[in-house]
C-alpha positions as CSV (number, residue, x, y, z in Angstrom):
1,M,-0.1,0.3,0.2
2,I,1.0,3.3,-1.0
3,K,0.6,6.8,0.5
4,V,0.4,10.0,-2.0
5,R,-0.1,13.5,-2.8
6,F,-1.4,14.7,-6.2
7,K,-3.5,17.4,-7.1
8,T,-7.1,17.3,-8.5
9,W,-8.5,20.3,-11.0
10,C,-12.1,19.8,-10.1
11,E,-14.3,21.8,-7.6
12,D,-15.1,18.3,-6.2
13,Y,-12.3,16.4,-5.2
14,R,-14.6,13.4,-4.2
15,P,-13.2,10.3,-6.6
16,L,-15.3,9.2,-9.4
17,N,-15.7,5.7,-8.2
18,W,-17.7,5.2,-4.7
19,P,-17.3,3.3,-2.3
20,I,-13.6,3.3,-2.5
21,K,-10.7,1.1,-0.7
22,H,-8.9,3.1,1.6
23,P,-8.9,6.5,2.9
24,Y,-8.2,10.3,1.4
25,W,-8.6,14.0,2.3
26,C,-7.9,17.0,0.8
27,T,-5.4,18.7,2.5
28,G,-6.1,22.6,0.7
29,G,-5.9,23.5,-2.8
30,G,-5.2,26.8,-4.7
31,D,-6.6,28.4,-8.0
32,G,-8.6,25.9,-9.4
33,Y,-7.4,22.8,-7.8
34,S,-7.0,20.7,-4.6
35,I,-4.1,19.0,-3.3
36,I,-4.8,15.6,-1.5
37,V,-3.7,12.8,0.4
38,A,-4.9,9.5,-0.5
39,Y,-3.8,5.6,0.6
40,A,-3.7,3.5,-2.7
41,D,-2.3,0.1,-3.2
42,S,-1.4,1.5,-7.0
43,V,-0.5,4.6,-8.4
44,E,-3.2,3.2,-11.1
45,E,-6.0,3.4,-8.3
46,I,-5.5,6.8,-8.2
47,Q,-5.4,7.6,-11.6
48,T,-9.0,5.2,-11.5
49,N,-10.3,7.1,-8.8
50,W,-9.3,10.6,-9.7
51,P,-8.9,10.9,-14.0
52,D,-7.8,14.6,-13.7
53,A,-5.1,13.9,-10.9
54,T,-1.3,15.1,-11.6
55,D,1.6,15.9,-9.8
56,I,1.1,12.4,-8.2
57,D,4.1,12.3,-5.1
58,V,4.2,8.7,-3.6
59,F,5.8,9.8,-0.5
60,E,5.3,6.3,1.5
61,E,4.8,2.5,1.3
62,N,2.9,1.8,3.8
63,T,1.6,-2.0,5.6
64,K,-0.9,-0.4,7.6
65,Y,-3.1,2.9,8.1
66,E,-1.8,6.0,10.3
67,F,-4.1,8.2,11.7
68,T,-3.1,11.8,13.2
69,Q,-4.8,14.9,14.6
70,R,-4.6,16.1,10.7
71,F,-5.6,12.7,9.3
72,Q,-8.0,11.5,11.2
73,Q,-10.0,8.4,10.4
74,P,-12.4,9.7,8.0
75,S,-16.3,8.7,9.6
76,W,-17.5,6.5,6.4
77,F,-14.2,4.7,6.5
78,S,-14.3,1.8,8.2
79,L,-11.0,-0.9,9.8
80,E,-13.5,-3.6,9.9
81,V,-12.8,-6.6,7.2
82,K,-16.0,-7.3,5.1
């Protein structure tokens, strides 16, 4: 599993597909784009869920999720295996 940062160029930064497997967060934005941090199995998974993703930066490989004060567990996301 990887943790990535990227830009998406639409007003609605939510993923195109739902539900998704891993959590994500909007961490900021600029003139016409949002900055997203997300966990994924691959860069291809990011591109499938956010087809307009650019500047994709893989900055960590993880074996588990790391939630923090800034990156809290989203209310829609469950760690339970279904």
